Kinemage of the C-alpha trace (Angstrom):
@kinemage 1
@onewidth
@group {chain A} dominant
@subgroup {mainchain}
@vectorlist {calphas} color= white
{ca unk a 1} P 107.328 59.536 60.976
{ca unk a 2} L 110.136 61.743 59.981
{ca unk a 3} L 107.815 63.528 57.562
{ca unk a 4} L 105.670 65.016 60.634
{ca unk a 5} L 108.910 65.918 62.546
{ca unk a 6} L 108.997 69.922 62.821
{ca unk a 7} L 111.812 71.964 61.364
{ca unk a 8} L 114.220 73.219 64.012
{ca unk a 9} L 116.056 76.568 63.397
{ca unk a 10} L 119.657 76.433 64.705
{ca unk a 11} L 118.973 78.957 67.385
{ca unk a 12} L 116.162 76.652 68.918
{ca unk a 13} L 118.235 73.548 68.690
{ca unk a 14} L 121.024 75.501 70.614
{ca unk a 15} L 118.821 76.592 73.097
{ca unk a 16} L 116.977 73.241 73.332
{ca unk a 17} L 120.467 71.465 73.767
{ca unk a 18} L 121.548 74.120 76.328
{ca unk a 19} L 118.354 73.667 78.399
{ca unk a 20} L 118.984 69.737 78.771
{ca unk a 21} L 122.844 70.479 79.787
{ca unk a 22} L 123.559 68.559 83.373
{ca unk a 23} L 123.079 71.613 85.323
{ca unk a 24} L 120.121 72.489 83.370
{ca unk a 25} L 120.536 75.976 82.444
{ca unk a 26} L 122.619 77.942 80.075
{ca unk a 27} L 125.051 80.281 81.587
{ca unk a 28} L 125.158 82.726 78.722
{ca unk a 29} L 128.805 83.280 78.273
{ca unk a 30} L 128.568 83.229 74.320
{ca unk a 31} L 126.239 86.155 74.367
{ca unk a 32} L 127.666 89.567 73.233
{ca unk a 33} L 125.866 91.131 76.201
{ca unk a 34} L 126.815 88.726 78.863
{ca unk a 35} L 126.789 89.670 81.910
{ca unk a 36} L 123.859 92.172 81.347
{ca unk a 37} L 122.950 92.014 85.041
{ca unk a 38} L 125.769 90.042 87.000
{ca unk a 39} L 128.663 87.865 86.408
{ca unk a 40} L 127.407 84.100 86.739
{ca unk a 41} L 123.821 84.691 85.871
{ca unk a 42} L 121.535 82.233 84.266
{ca unk a 43} L 120.220 83.619 80.942
{ca unk a 44} L 117.414 81.090 80.100
{ca unk a 45} L 115.186 84.429 80.103
{ca unk a 46} L 116.982 86.886 77.937
{ca unk a 47} L 113.746 88.965 78.027
{ca unk a 48} L 111.875 88.708 81.026
{ca unk a 49} L 108.421 86.792 80.684
{ca unk a 50} L 107.003 89.146 83.528
{ca unk a 51} L 108.053 92.494 81.755
{ca unk a 52} L 106.975 94.965 83.004
{ca unk a 53} L 106.442 93.609 86.502
{ca unk a 54} L 106.130 97.114 87.699
{ca unk a 55} L 107.561 95.832 91.252
{ca unk a 56} L 109.502 98.688 92.766
{ca unk a 57} L 111.850 96.197 94.378
{ca unk a 58} L 112.908 94.988 90.855
{ca unk a 59} L 112.678 98.269 88.482
{ca unk a 60} L 111.371 101.472 87.874
{ca unk a 61} L 109.732 103.636 85.375
{ca unk a 62} L 112.377 105.953 83.523
{ca unk a 63} L 112.130 108.280 80.697
{ca unk a 64} L 113.996 106.807 77.633
{ca unk a 65} L 116.737 108.602 75.491
{ca unk a 66} L 113.871 108.849 72.845
{ca unk a 67} L 111.589 110.516 75.330
{ca unk a 68} L 109.475 107.292 76.096
{ca unk a 69} L 108.414 106.345 79.596
{ca unk a 70} L 109.534 102.649 79.769
{ca unk a 71} L 109.999 100.174 82.464
{ca unk a 72} L 113.663 99.287 83.169
{ca unk a 73} L 114.808 96.265 85.186
{ca unk a 74} L 118.517 96.572 84.721
{ca unk a 75} L 119.311 96.090 88.372
{ca unk a 76} L 116.902 93.163 88.712
{ca unk a 77} L 118.499 89.838 89.394
{ca unk a 78} L 115.587 87.712 90.231
{ca unk a 79} L 114.856 85.622 87.136
{ca unk a 80} L 118.676 85.373 86.445
{ca unk a 81} L 119.085 83.255 89.743
{ca unk a 82} L 119.489 79.605 89.174
{ca unk a 83} L 116.618 78.502 91.608
{ca unk a 84} L 114.011 81.318 90.175
{ca unk a 85} L 115.035 80.689 86.542
{ca unk a 86} L 114.530 76.990 87.021
{ca unk a 87} L 111.239 77.251 88.647
{ca unk a 88} L 109.859 79.739 86.288
{ca unk a 89} L 110.673 77.607 83.328
{ca unk a 90} L 108.834 74.760 84.950
{ca unk a 91} L 106.059 77.006 86.093
{ca unk a 92} L 105.252 80.109 83.616
{ca unk a 93} L 102.026 80.826 85.457
{ca unk a 94} L 104.002 81.649 88.895
{ca unk a 95} L 103.370 85.368 89.783
{ca unk a 96} L 106.538 87.935 90.677
{ca unk a 97} L 105.275 87.810 94.383
{ca unk a 98} L 105.637 83.819 94.409
{ca unk a 99} L 109.140 84.279 92.688
{ca unk a 100} L 109.955 86.863 95.313
{ca unk a 101} L 108.823 84.712 98.217
{ca unk a 102} L 110.821 81.752 96.840
{ca unk a 103} L 113.731 83.920 96.393
{ca unk a 104} L 113.691 84.916 100.100
{ca unk a 105} L 113.367 81.300 101.174
């Protein structure tokens, strides 16, 4: 049985362990970029799985320092809220509209 066990990298092991913490989701204080959105944010999704959502309530298109047009969500707090991050983690197929509705409840 042990021969079939998949090798786990330290980063994956740490993330899996943090996801199983009593509160359920990591807080990210160990990250050198924390807080990238707001203090106390949930950092399960360091990179948004819905990027670019193109929702003007959550972000906007800008011209980067290299001259490229990119989506910025620096002011977006949606997926960093515990209720939203937990729901998205359990339901990755959910839409941004559904997440916003859940956030408004």
